[in-house]
N, C-alpha and C positions, 0 to 999 in steps of 0.2 A: 582735736589739736595737738600741735606738739608742744614739747616740755617749755620751750621759750613763752608761747602764747599763754598755756595754762599759770604761768607765774606773775603774768601781768595782772595789775591789781585791778579790781572792779573798778568802773565807772559809777558815777553817782552825777545826778542832775539834782544842784543844791540849791537853786532859784530860778524863777522865769521870771517875765515879764514882757507888757505888750501895750500898746495904746491903741484907744479904739481906731479902728480903719475908717476912713473918710474918702467920698469922689475927689479926682482930679482937682485943685484952685481952691480947696479948703481945709488943707494940712498946715500945718510949720514945712519949714524947709526941712530939707534931711538933716542938715546936722544936730537941730534941733530933736526932730524926732527919733533919730537913733541914740542920741545922749540918754534922752529921757527913758527908752526902753531899756538901755543898759543898766542907769542907774535903780531902775524897779526890780531888774533880774538880780543888781550886789545887794540891794537892801532886804532883799525877799531871800537872798542865801544866807544875811546876816552876817556878812563879812566887808571888808574895804576892798577898795580898787588896787590898794596896795599888795593883796592877796592874790592877784592876777597876774600869771606868770608868761600867757599869750594872747592873742586876741585874733579871732577871725573873723572879718565882716564881710557879710554877702550885698551886692546889690548887681542890678542888669543896668538899669539906665543913670549912669554916672561916671564922673571922669575917675580917673586911676590916684589913690590915696583919697580919695572920699571918706574910706572906711577912718583913716586919722582924723579927718575934718571934724565927723562925729566923735570919737572916742577920746580927744583931745579935752573934752567940754569935763572930763571925768577926773582930768590930771594927764600930765605927759612924766609918764615913769621910765620912758624909755624903753619898754617892753616890745617884744616883733610884734605888729599890726600886719595883718596877712590879709588881702583884700580879695575878695572869691567871685565869680561872675559863672555861673553853668547853668543859664537862662532859668526856667521856673523852679528847677532844683537847687537854686542858688543857697536858699537859706538852710536847708538839710545840709549842702555840700561844707558850708561853714560849722554845723554842728558835726559831721562825720570828721573834718579836720581837727578841732576842739577835742574830740572822745578819745581820736588816735592818738594825740600830744599826751594827753593826761595817762590814756592805756599804756602808753609805750615808757611811762615814767620820766618822760622828757620836762613835763611839769607836774606838778601838784594840782593845780587850777586853770582852767582857761574859761573866758568868755568868748560864745558865740553870738555875734549879733547880725541881724538882716533888717533892711532898709528898702522903700522905694519909694521915689518922688516920683510919680506919673502925668501923664498927658490925657485929657480926656481921647475916647475913639479906639479903634483895634490898634493891636502891636503892628507896629511896622518895623521896617528896616530903618537903622541909625546911617550906615554907613554905606552908599551907594557907589561908591568907588572902588570897591572892590569885590573879590568874588564872597557870596553868603556863606557861613559854615553849612546852609541849610542845602546847598546846591544839590547834591546827591540824593537825600528825600525829596526837594522837590521835582526833580526827575523823576523818581518813582512815581510818586503822587500823579504826576502829570500822565505819564503811562497807564496809570492805572483808571484816572477817571476823569483825564482832562483838567481844563482850569474855569472856572467861573469868574470873571472879572469883576462882578458884583459882590460877590462872600469874603468876608473876613478870612485872611490865608491861613489860621489856625484852625477855625470853622470848618474849613475844608477837609483838614486833615481828620479832625476828630468825628464830624459829621458823616465824612466817608466812612472813617472806622466803622461807627454807628450803624450805617446804614448796608456796609457787610456784611457785621453781625446779625442784624433784623434779615437780611435777605436769605440767610442761612437757619435761621431759628422760626422766621414768621415773628418774630417781635412786633408787638405793637406799637405806633409811634407814642401813644396816651403812656405806655409803659415808661417811656423816655421821660415825659412830661412829670410823672408819679414822684420821682426822685425830686425834680425841684420843687414840687410841692411838699415834699418831706423836709427839702433844706429849709424854705421859708418856716416852717411849724418849728424846725430847731432855734431857727436866729431868732425868734420872737425873744427867745429866754437871754441872750446876748449882747450884752450891752458894749459889745468892742465891733459887733457887724455893721454893714453898711446897710443890708435891707431888710426889716424887721416886717413888712406889710406881707400878710396871708395872701396868697395866693391857690386857686384851684386849677386841678387840673385841665378843665374846660379854657379859665383864662389864659393859662401858659402856652395852651394850644393855639388860643386864638393872638397870640402876640405876632410881630409881624416872621414871616419864616426866614432863615437863615442859610441853613445848607444840609440836605439828608434828611433827618428825623427832627434835628435843631430848629427850636423856634429860638426869640429872642431870650425870654425870660430861662432860657435854659444854658445860657452863654455864663461865663463870669464877666464881672465887671472890671476894667481898671482902677484900681484903689492906690490910695498912698497909705503909709504905715509904716510901722516897725515894732520888730518884736526879738527879744535874748534870752539867751539861757547861761546860768554859770555851771559847769562843768568838773568836778573834782573826783580825786578819787577816794577809795574807801577809807584809808589812814587818814587824809585832810579833814572829811566827815567827822571820823570820829574824834579828832585832835582839837575840832573846833565845836564840837556837838551840837553838829548839824543832824540834830534827829528827823527832819522833815524830809532828808534827801531822798529821789527815788533812782531805784536803779535803771542802769540800762545793760537790760540781759543779749541783748543780739544787736547787732547792725552789719548792714552791709549795703555795699554802693554798686553800683551796677553801670558800663555803659552797652552802647550797642552793637550786637552779634552780626553777624555774616549776616542771621534770614531776615532781620530788619528789612535788607533789601532783596534778598536772594530768594523769598519765599513769596514776594508777588502778593503780599498781604497787607491791606491799610491797617489792620489789629497791628502787625509787628509792627508796622513803619510809624504809629504811635506808642511804641514802647511796652506793648504786652511780654514779650518775651524778657527784658529789662527786669519789669515789674515783678512777673514771676520766678527768674532765677536770682534776684535780691530777696524774696518774699521765704524761698526753699532754703538759702541760707539762715537767714535770721532763724526759721524755726530751730533748724537742726542745733544752731549754736546756742539758743534758748532754752532746749528742750522741751519747748511751750508750742502745741499746735495752733491752729486757727480757731479750734472748737474750744480752746481754755482761753479765750481773750472775750471781753466784753465790749469794748469801745476801738473803735478805730477812726484817726482822721485820715482821710485817704484823698487823692487829688483828684477834684471836682470841678476841671476848670470847663468841663463842658459837662452833661448828664451824660453822654456816650460814653466818657471815660469813667464813671463812676460804676457803670453798669459794667464795662469791662473787666474794671478793677476788680468788680467782686469776684470774680474767677480766677483772673489772677492772683490774687493773693487767696484763693482757696478759701474764699467765706462760702462759697457754693459752687457746686459741681457745674461743669461743663455745659452749657447751654442751660443752665436753667435759673439765669437770674431774671427772666420775666416772675417766674413763682415766687423767687425771694421776694421779689418785691413789693408784690401785690398781695402776699401771705405777712406784708409787716413786719419781716424778720429783720428787716435792715432799720429799724427803729425802736423806740422804748416799748418795750413788752414780749417784742422778739428776741431774737437769738443772737444780735449783735448790734449794736446801735451805732450808726454810721455815721460822721460828723456831724456829734452832736453840737456844733460852734456853727453850724450853719454852712461849714465849709466854704471853700471859694467861690459857688455859686452864690451864697448870701452873706457871709463875713467878709466877701472881698477876697481879691487875688493882689498884693502889694507885691510882686516877684521876689525881690530878696529877702523880704520877712515872713512869705508863705510858711515856710519848714519850721521857722521857728516858732511861729504862731500855734502849728499845730502840734510841737511839741510842749507849750505853754499849756495849752487847752489840756492834754492827756496827763501832765503833771498835776493839774490841779482835779482831774477826775480822780487821778490814782490817790491824792490824798484827800479827797471827800468835799474839795474847795469849791465845788463848779457852781454850787448854789441851785437853781432851778431847771439848771441842766444836767443836773447829777445822775450817773448811773449808778444802780444800786449794785453791791458788792464790787466793784472793780476791784481786779488782782491784777491782771494783763491787760496794757493796752498797745495798739501797734500804730505806726504812720507808713503812710506813703507817700513819696513827695517825687514828681516825676518832670522833666524839661526834656524837650525835643531837641536833638542833635547830639548827644541826647546824654541824659544822665537821669538815674532812677536812685534812690536812698530807701531803704525799708528800716524801720527801727522799731526793738520792744521793750517796752517798759513795763518795770512791775514796782509795787510798794513793798516788798520782801527785805 
């Protein structure tokens, strides 16, 4: 770090809030969801909306200034409200910007909010009269594995990446299903999750085949929901007596490298190199390695991506994810508890809210407020949020 960076104040998560996630059609409209989550975060921080200097609002499916429509319910204070859209990494992109604004000294306190009001079914393009931002990625995927007109688009990316990995390392299909079984076990204890019914590996394997190793119960559902976090400086926390604030020890955001397309690897096409580079930067910045992390919320949009991400984040060595999973090292009693919330697979995946829901879960874990999901002795927690097209944000939190 240079001298300017060293002089920047540490950032804290002063408060978090989220609402229970629901299936499409069962939620309030997005302004109500967004306002509710933001209000919960501000109340959790023990401050007033008037203390907020900037607001960053993330959502994927919504019109411009939808952020204002949600935040104005808290008050119309004239502060900057910036709308953010970065596919599935949208929520953590808003978090990244709020943290950056505080760390730079531009403001003492900022709000990051994410919400999504989704429709049933697989994700699809909204605008069909212009080039897709995924055009390069689609062309590369088509050249590597062709196109299955019956399978959802996202499942072809991640299912293909899972198959590529399995072909190299001999990974069994049951290993991918084991991840979904674990997600359901964790979600049982999360009142905010959509899917809390336990499923066995056999039941997961018996669900309809989607693509590659993926079956239906290995794909995250479209979901509605909202989550928020209040980010402040260390000085602001001290001044306002916010003794429950959690530190952001390191954070990095990456986008695609040339290797995404040039290495002709489906794993790299879905963000492996983005995730690894972001994680490596965070470990260096935080001075904390993966062996010192007790809990991680990672982007399990499909079981295949959770497996790949174990290795990208350095939680287990290259080619060893299968053993990591069957040894139970990814759950309670193992080396590191992954997705205690149930993750995207079971908690749900409202695109704009996901990154901030991950943040919320980890803050609760670090405070010891996670109830039946509580991981013992948490001092460091890691977050990974990924969007194709592409963006990845990795964040390290600590309770020091």
